[in-house]
C-alpha positions in Angstrom: 0.0 0.0 0.0 1.2 3.5 -0.8 0.5 6.7 1.1 -0.6 10.1 -0.2 -1.6 8.9 -3.7 -4.7 10.8 -4.7 -7.6 8.4 -4.9 -8.7 9.7 -8.2 -5.6 8.3 -9.9 -6.1 4.7 -11.1 -3.2 2.2 -11.2 -3.2 2.5 -15.0 -2.8 6.2 -14.9 -0.1 6.0 -12.2 1.8 3.6 -14.4 1.6 6.0 -17.3 2.7 9.0 -15.2 5.7 6.9 -13.9 6.7 5.8 -17.4 6.7 9.3 -18.8 10.0 11.1 -19.1 11.0 14.7 -19.3 9.3 16.4 -22.2 6.6 13.7 -22.7 3.1 15.0 -23.0 -0.2 13.7 -21.7 -3.7 14.9 -22.9 -6.7 15.2 -20.6 -9.5 15.1 -23.1 -13.2 16.2 -22.8 -16.1 13.9 -23.7 -16.2 15.2 -27.3 -12.5 14.6 -28.1 -11.7 11.7 -30.5 -9.5 10.1 -27.9 -9.5 6.5 -29.0 -8.7 7.3 -32.6 -5.8 9.6 -31.6 -4.2 7.8 -28.6 -1.0 5.8 -28.5 -2.1 4.8 -25.0 -5.6 5.4 -23.7 -7.0 5.6 -20.2 -10.7 6.0 -19.9 -12.4 7.7 -16.9 -16.2 7.2 -17.1 -18.3 9.7 -15.1 -15.3 11.9 -14.1 -14.5 15.4 -15.3 -11.0 16.8 -15.9 -10.7 19.1 -12.8 -10.3 16.3 -10.2 -8.0 14.3 -12.5 -5.8 17.4 -13.1 -5.6 18.1 -9.3 -4.6 14.5 -8.7 -2.0 14.4 -11.4 -0.3 17.7 -10.5 0.2 16.5 -6.9 2.7 14.0 -8.4 3.6 15.3 -11.8 6.2 18.1 -12.4 5.5 20.4 -15.3 8.4 21.2 -17.6 10.2 24.4 -16.5 12.4 24.5 -19.6 9.5 25.6 -21.9 7.5 28.8 -21.9 4.1 26.9 -21.9 4.1 23.5 -20.2 0.3 23.4 -20.6 -1.6 23.8 -23.9 -5.3 24.3 -24.5 -7.4 23.8 -27.6 -8.4 27.2 -29.0 -12.1 27.6 -29.7 -12.9 27.4 -33.4 -14.6 30.7 -33.7 -12.4 33.6 -32.6 -15.3 35.3 -31.0 -16.1 32.4 -28.6 -15.5 33.0 -25.0 -12.8 31.0 -23.2 -14.5 28.3 -21.1 -14.7 29.1 -17.4 -13.0 25.8 -16.7 -9.7 27.3 -18.0 -9.7 29.5 -14.9 -10.0 26.4 -12.7 -7.0 24.9 -14.6 -5.0 28.0 -14.1 -5.7 28.1 -10.4 -4.8 24.4 -10.0 -1.6 24.7 -12.0 -0.5 27.8 -10.1 -1.1 25.9 -6.8 1.3 23.1 -7.9 3.7 24.7 -10.4 5.5 28.0 -10.1 6.1 30.0 -11.9 3.2 29.6 -14.3 2.4 32.5 -16.7 -0.2 31.3 -19.2 -1.4 28.6 -21.5 -0.5 28.1 -25.1 -3.6 28.1 -27.3 -3.4 25.6 -30.2 -5.7 25.5 -33.2 -8.0 22.5 -33.2 -6.3 20.4 -35.9 -2.9 21.2 -34.6 -4.1 20.1 -31.1 -5.2 16.8 -32.6 -1.7 16.4 -34.1 -0.1 17.1 -30.7 -2.5 14.5 -29.1 -1.4 11.9 -31.7 2.2 12.5 -30.6 1.4 12.5 -26.9 2.5 9.7 -24.6 -1.1 9.0 -23.5 -4.6 10.4 -23.6 -6.9 10.4 -20.7 -10.5 10.3 -22.0 -12.9 11.9 -19.4 -16.6 12.6 -19.1 -15.9 16.3 -19.1 -18.9 18.0 -20.8 -17.4 21.5 -21.1 -16.4 22.3 -24.6 -12.8 23.1 -25.3 -11.8 21.7 -22.0 -8.9 19.6 -23.5 -5.5 20.2 -22.0 -2.0 19.0 -22.8 0.6 18.8 -20.0 4.3 18.5 -20.6 6.3 16.6 -18.0 9.3 18.1 -16.4 12.1 16.7 -14.3 12.1 16.2 -10.5 
């Protein structure tokens, strides 16, 4: 038995996080994201949104400090669309666990899909918020 492991993190996800090296990326995908068709490794969370998974991951997972944007978001398709409120939650969680954190990199939808295809793993969630997808780049300890 291990101590202080967030209960939200499954053994499969813990294994993935442990296997990842510096510079590897993981995608936390919303319910609309084509995760299965883009994933090298897929972990499925039924009935769970991204926020609690992100909180659990960042208790264990260092973000890359050698890049200007260790977290990337999918840019809404229409330029006039508002940023989803969940992005504020992400920013607060990241700032709590990773300093310094300035801002997210916004990536166009199809470019985001390409990043996802190259990611180490994708976590498919039940998150219903549109444009809630986030890519995290692992740093060193």
